[in-house]
C-alpha positions in Angstrom: -10.1 -85.5 -98.3 -13.1 -84.5 -96.0 -10.8 -85.0 -93.4 -11.4 -81.9 -91.1 -8.2 -79.3 -91.3 -7.2 -77.0 -88.4 -5.4 -73.2 -87.9 -2.4 -75.5 -88.1 -2.5 -77.0 -91.6 -3.3 -73.5 -92.9 -0.5 -71.9 -92.0 1.6 -75.4 -92.4 0.4 -74.6 -96.5 0.9 -71.3 -96.3 4.5 -70.9 -94.7 5.1 -73.3 -97.5 3.4 -70.4 -100.0 0.5 -73.2 -101.3 -1.9 -71.0 -102.1 -4.5 -73.2 -103.6 -3.4 -75.7 -100.6 -3.6 -73.1 -97.4 -7.2 -72.4 -99.2 -9.0 -75.1 -99.2 -7.4 -76.3 -95.7 -9.1 -73.6 -94.7 -12.2 -74.1 -96.4 -12.5 -77.2 -94.0 -11.8 -75.9 -90.7 -14.7 -77.9 -88.7 -17.7 -75.2 -87.1 -16.5 -77.4 -83.6 -12.7 -76.5 -84.6 -13.9 -72.7 -84.3 -15.8 -72.7 -81.7 -12.7 -74.0 -80.1 -10.4 -71.5 -81.1 -11.6 -68.5 -83.1 -9.0 -66.0 -82.3 -6.4 -68.5 -84.3 -9.2 -69.3 -86.7 -9.4 -66.0 -87.6 -5.3 -65.2 -87.8 -4.8 -67.9 -90.0 -8.5 -66.1 -92.0 -6.0 -63.5 -91.6 -2.5 -64.6 -93.0 -4.3 -66.7 -95.9 -6.2 -63.1 -98.0 -2.3 -61.7 -97.1 -0.9 -64.6 -99.3 1.2 -63.1 -102.0 -0.9 -64.5 -105.4 -4.5 -62.7 -103.3 -5.0 -59.4 -104.3 -4.7 -56.0 -103.3 -8.1 -55.7 -101.0 -8.3 -58.8 -100.0 -4.5 -58.3 -97.8 -5.8 -55.5 -96.6 -8.8 -57.0 -95.8 -6.1 -59.0 -93.7 -4.8 -56.8 -92.1 -8.4 -55.4 -91.0 -9.4 -59.3 -89.7 -5.7 -59.5 -87.4 -6.6 -55.7 -86.0 -10.2 -56.9 -85.2 -8.6 -59.7 -83.3 -5.2 -59.1 -82.2 -6.0 -58.9 -78.6 -8.0 -62.3 -78.0 -5.2 -62.9 -80.7 -1.8 -62.7 -79.3 -3.6 -63.7 -75.3 -4.7 -67.4 -77.3 -4.5 -70.2 -75.2 -4.1 -71.9 -78.1 -1.3 -70.4 -79.6 1.4 -73.5 -78.2 -0.9 -75.9 -80.1 -0.8 -74.6 -83.2 2.3 -73.0 -82.9 4.6 -76.4 -81.4 6.9 -77.8 -84.1 5.3 -75.3 -86.4 8.3 -73.3 -88.5 7.6 -70.0 -87.1 6.2 -68.0 -84.8 2.9 -66.3 -83.9 5.2 -63.4 -84.7 6.6 -63.9 -87.1 2.4 -65.0 -88.8 1.4 -61.8 -87.8 4.8 -59.5 -89.3 3.9 -61.7 -92.3 0.7 -60.4 -92.1 1.7 -56.6 -91.5 4.7 -56.8 -94.6 2.4 -58.3 -97.1 -0.9 -55.3 -96.3 1.9 -52.8 -96.1 3.6 -53.5 -99.3 0.4 -53.5 -101.5 -0.6 -50.4 -99.1 2.2 -48.3 -99.8 1.8 -50.2 -103.8 -1.0 -47.7 -104.0 -0.1 -44.5 -102.0 -2.6 -43.0 -101.6 -3.8 -40.4 -98.2 -7.4 -42.2 -97.9 -5.5 -45.6 -97.8 -2.8 -44.4 -95.6 -4.9 -43.3 -93.3 -7.3 -46.0 -92.4 -4.1 -48.2 -92.7 -2.8 -45.7 -90.0 -6.1 -46.2 -87.5 -5.8 -50.3 -88.1 -2.1 -49.6 -87.2 -2.5 -48.4 -83.6 -4.9 -50.8 -82.6 -2.6 -53.8 -83.8 0.6 -52.1 -82.8 1.9 -52.8 -85.9 6.0 -52.7 -86.4 6.5 -49.7 -89.2 4.1 -47.0 -87.4 6.1 -44.3 -87.5 7.0 -44.8 -91.5 3.2 -44.7 -91.7 3.8 -41.6 -90.8 6.0 -40.5 -92.4 4.5 -41.9 -95.7 1.1 -40.3 -95.1 2.8 -37.1 -94.8 4.8 -37.5 -97.5 1.7 -38.0 -99.5 0.0 -35.3 -97.9 2.7 -33.0 -98.5 2.9 -33.8 -102.7 -0.4 -33.6 -102.7 -0.2 -29.4 -101.3 2.6 -28.7 -103.9 0.8 -30.9 -107.3 -2.3 -28.3 -105.9 -2.9 -24.9 -107.9 -5.6 -24.7 -104.1 -4.1 -22.4 -101.2 -6.5 -24.9 -99.1 -5.0 -27.7 -100.2 -1.6 -26.1 -98.8 -3.4 -24.5 -95.2 -5.1 -28.2 -95.1 -1.5 -29.8 -94.7 -0.1 -26.9 -92.7 -3.2 -27.8 -90.2 -2.3 -31.1 -89.9 1.6 -31.3 -89.8 2.7 -27.7 -88.2 6.2 -29.0 -87.3 6.6 -30.6 -90.8 9.8 -31.2 -92.3 8.3 -29.6 -96.0 6.7 -26.5 -94.1 9.3 -24.2 -95.9 8.2 -25.7 -99.1 4.2 -25.7 -98.6 4.3 -22.1 -97.0 6.1 -21.5 -100.8 4.0 -23.1 -103.1 1.0 -21.5 -101.5 2.9 -17.8 -101.5 3.2 -18.8 -104.7 -0.3 -19.1 -105.4 -1.8 -16.4 -103.3 0.6 -14.3 -106.0 -1.2 -16.0 -109.5 -4.8 -15.4 -107.4 -3.8 -11.3 -106.7 -2.9 -11.5 -109.7 -5.3 -12.9 -112.3 -8.5 -10.9 -109.7 -9.8 -7.2 -109.8 -10.5 -7.5 -106.7 -8.4 -4.1 -104.6 -8.8 -5.7 -100.6 -6.9 -9.6 -102.1 -4.0 -7.1 -104.3 -3.6 -5.3 -100.9 -3.8 -8.2 -98.2 -0.8 -10.3 -100.6 1.3 -6.8 -100.5 1.1 -5.9 -96.7 1.4 -10.2 -96.2 4.6 -10.8 -98.6 6.6 -7.6 -99.0 9.3 -10.0 -98.8 8.2 -11.5 -101.9 10.3 -11.6 -104.9 7.6 -10.6 -107.5 5.1 -8.4 -105.2 6.9 -5.4 -106.7 3.8 -6.3 -109.9 1.1 -6.9 -107.8 1.1 -3.5 -105.2 1.6 -1.9 -109.7 -1.4 -3.8 -110.6 -3.1 -2.2 -106.8 -1.9 1.0 -107.5 -3.2 0.7 -111.0 -6.9 -0.4 -109.6 -7.6 2.3 -107.6 -6.4 4.6 -109.8 -8.8 3.5 -112.5 -11.3 3.7 -109.7 -11.1 7.3 -108.4 -9.5 9.2 -111.1 -12.7 7.1 -112.9 -14.9 9.3 -110.2 -15.2 13.0 -108.6 -14.3 12.1 -104.6 -11.4 14.7 -104.2 -10.4 13.4 -101.0 -9.9 9.8 -102.8 -8.3 11.5 -105.3 -6.1 13.6 -102.9 -5.2 10.3 -100.8 -4.1 8.5 -103.9 -1.7 11.0 -105.3 -0.2 11.3 -100.9 0.4 8.0 -102.3 2.1 7.4 -104.4 3.4 10.7 -105.0 6.3 9.3 -107.3 3.6 8.2 -110.0 4.8 10.2 -113.3 1.5 11.5 -114.1 1.4 13.1 -110.5 0.9 16.7 -112.4 -1.5 15.4 -114.3 -3.5 14.4 -111.6 -3.2 17.4 -109.5 -5.2 19.1 -112.5 -7.1 16.6 -113.1 -8.1 17.8 -108.9 -8.3 21.5 -109.5 -10.5 21.1 -112.2 -12.9 20.0 -110.1 -12.1 22.2 -107.6 -12.0 25.1 -109.1 -13.8 24.7 -112.3 -13.2 27.3 -115.0 -15.6 30.7 -115.2 -16.6 30.0 -117.6 -18.1 26.7 -116.4 -20.1 28.9 -114.0 -21.4 31.4 -114.5 -25.2 31.3 -115.9 -25.4 32.1 -119.6 
């Protein structure tokens, strides 16, 4: 009935996987007990929030509570009092809270949740820190590969310069830059691509677009030096003779154009 309860009674119900009873007993922990062993009260609360039937957000909250009180919990003078003759150890309960909350984080598979959880994990010395870091890196890798934005690739490359996925992301980034160079009218963007990726499989397509853009601009004007530069730069063009004729027409206009009527 209304008998005051303690963290040990709550943990016993958690081990037995009885959420209803564990919740009931947790609510009956007296203020006196909480003030005597706050760290064990919060351990029981964290474990209760991490029980299997609890919603995912509760499990994250449970791990947040553990991380907040972890030092007091590990150095508690009440460990023997709470865990003596109990079918688990303090470490067993900590691992229970870790695994339950981490399973939910894995299921979410979301960068921001991994980042937040990893911060807590470092504080609480989570037993799977390496795995959390690896999953976060892999999630960021997938984000970069699924993105159409060069910035998202840069974001990954800046955060994980030694990643095993580096080559993939660099390749994807180059593909995005290629697409950009093939869609733009900006000569400097095309030129930058040609200069930076001379061995890219389709670099010739960009070089040709750049040449055509230059041709249109230069031969649409009257700058003879620019025309001469163009011919010197692209001597293998098939219409090079016609281009030279264009220059001659400007440089040496026929007599009738210059003689006054």
